[in-house]
N, C-alpha and C positions, 0 to 999 in steps of 0.2 A: 854385623858383617859390613865391612867397607871394601869396595872393589875398585881398584885402580883401572882406568881404561887404557893406560899407556901400552900395555902388552896384550890387551884383550883381543882374541880372535874374532873374526866376523860372526862365526856361529855363536860364540859365547855372548857377544854383544846383542845379537838378534834374540837369543833366548831371554836375556834380561829385559829388553825392550818390550817384546810381545807378552811377557809375563807380568809386566808392571804398568803398562798403559792399557787400562781396562775400563769398560769394554771398548774395543775399537770398532767404529762403524765400518761397514763393508761397502766399497764402491764396486758394484758389479759392472765392470766396464766392457762395453761392446765397441769393437772397432771393425774396420774393413781394410784389407790390403789394397795397394794400387791395382792389383789384378782382380779385385772384386770379391775376395774370399773373406767371409765373416769370421770374426774371432770374439770370444767372450771369456773374461777371467775376473776373479774376485781380487780386489786390492784393498788391504786393510790399513795401509798407511795413507789415510784419507781425511781431509777436513775442509771446512769453509775457509776462504781467504778474505773475501770482501763482499760488500753489498751493492756498490754502485761503481762499475757494473757487478752483478752477482758473479762470484768467481770461486772456484774450488781448486784444491791441489791434490794430486796423487803422487806417491813416491814408488818407483819401480826398481826392484832388485833384479839381478840376472837370473837365468834359468838354473836348474839344479847343478849344472856342471860348473857354476861359479864364473863362467866366462861369457857365454852366449847371451845376447840381449833377448828379452822376451818379445813374442810377437805383438803383444799389446803395445809395448813401447815403440817398436819399429813401425807399426801401422800408424800410431799417433804422429810420430816424427815425419813419416812420409806423406801423410794425407792432411795433417793439421786438424783432424776431427775425431771426436769420440762421444760416446753416450755413457752416462752413469745411471744405471738402473738400481732401484732400491731392492735390497736383499731382505726377504721376509720368510717366515716359517713355511708357507706353502711351496716356496721355491728353494728351500734350504738344501735339499739333496742335489739339485741341479747346480746351485752355487758351488757346493763342495766339489762336484765332479768337473766343473769348469776350470778348476785349478790344475787338472791333469795337463801334462805337457804333450799336447797333440802336435802332429806335424803341421807345418805352416800351410800346406796345400789342402788341408782338411777344413771344411766348413763346420765350425763347432756348434752352431745353432742346430744343424742337421744331426750331428752326432749325439747331441744331448736331447733331441726331440723338443727344442724350444721354438715356439711360434714367433716369427718376426713381425714387427710393425714398422711402418715407414715413419721416418722423421720428416719434419717440415722444412728445416733450413740447412740440413746436412745430409750426406748420402749414407751415413751409417745406420744400420737397423737397430731398433730398440727391442727389448723383450716385451711381447704383447701382454703378458700376465703381470708385469711389474706395476705396482700401483702408482709409482712415481718414477719419472725419468727426467734427466737433464740432457738436452742437446748442447754439446760443448764444442767450442773452437779454441785451438791452442793460443794462449796468450804469451807464454814463454816456456822454455825448457831450461832447467838449471842443472848442469852436471854436478854430481856429488863426488863421483869417481869415474873410472873408465867404464864401469858397468852399472852404475846406479845413477838415476836421474829423477828429478822432481819436475812434474808437469803442472803448470797452472793453466786452467781452462776457464774461459769466459762462457757462462751459460747464456745461450741465445734463445732457448725455448724451455719452459717447464711443461711437463706432461703430468697432470694430476687427475686421477680417476674422479669422475664427477661427484660420487657420493662422499669423497673425502674432503672436498673443497667447501668450507663453511663460510658463513657470513664474515665480512670484514677481512677476507683473505686468509683466514686461519685454516690450517690442516687438522683434521680429526685424528690426532696422533694415537688416541686410544684404540682406533680401529685398524691399525697398521700391522701389528705383530712383527716389528722389525727384528732382525737378528744382528748380532755383533760377534766379535772374536774375543776369546779369552785364551791367551797363549795360542795353542794349536786347536782349541775347541771352539764351540759356539755357545751363545746364550741368546735368549729372546726376551724382549722387554714385556713383562706381564704385570707390572705394577707402577704406580705413580704416587708421589707425595709432595707436599710442601713442608717447609720447616716453620717453627720447630716441631719435632715429633714428641709425643708424650714420653716421659721417662720409662714407662713400662714397655713401650714399643722398642725404644733404644736398647733396653736391657735384654729384650727377647731376641734381638738379632746380633748383638755384640758377641763376637767370638764364635759364632756358628759357621759351619761350612755350607757352601752352596748346595742346593738340592739338585741332584741329577734326575733327569727325566728320561734317560736312555737305558736305565737298569744296570749300568756299569758301576764298579766299585768307586767310592767317593775319592779314592786316591789315583784313579786311572788318568793317564795323560797320553795322547797320541805321540808326544815327543819321545816317549820311551819305546816306541814301536818302529819297525823298519818302514812303515808307511809315511813317516814324516821326513820332510826335507827342510834344511835351513834356508832354502830359497822361497819358502812359502808355497811351493808346489806340493801337490798331493799325488799319491799313487793309488791305483785301483786295489781294493782289498781282494785277496785270493778267494 
C-alpha cells in the first residue's frame, strides 16, 4: 500500500502517524493559566531536542472541534512555563482521563484527584506521584498551521524520585513501568534487551500479535468507537 499525502485529510494523516510511530512516549503536561487555574493533559507528540541545554519538544493539535486551541497550548503561550510529568502504569487512568476536554475555568488536578507538588523555578504545579518531572521554560514556539504548534521547552529542573537516581547519574529505568501510546491505545514497557538476540528468540516473536492485558479482543481499537477523537482528546465512557 502506497498512500499519497497530497489529498490526505487531517484525520487520515493523524491515523497513519499514530498507528506507525510506535510506541510514542507521553508527556503528561501540567500548565497554569494567567488566572492561576491548573491544567493537565497527555501529549504524545513528544521527544528530546538537545542536551546543552537539555531541551524537549511537544506538538499540540487543536481541540476536537478542529478550530479551538487547547488550554495546554494557550497556557504555555501566555505564561512561558510548563511541566512534563512522566506517565506510568499507576497513573495510567488519570493520564487517560486528563485528555478529556474540560472547561478552561476548571482545575483539572482537583477534578482528577491529583495531588499537586510545587516546582522550584516555575509557578506551574507538578504531579506529586509522578516519579520524574521536568520544569520547563519556553524556548520557542513554532507554528505548523493556524491551529497546530510545536513548543520547545528548556528544562530548568529535573525532579527524580530518590530511589530511581543511581550512581553516575543513571536512572533505574527497570523500576519505572512507563507507558506509551500505540495509535489510540496504551502500552507499558515490561522488558528490555540488547542485541543481537538469539535466533530462537527472534523466531518466537516474529509475526506474533501484541498480548493484551485488558481482556479485550486482540483486534479491538478505540479508533473504531465513538469515544475516539482525531484531536487526541478522549471522552468519558458511558
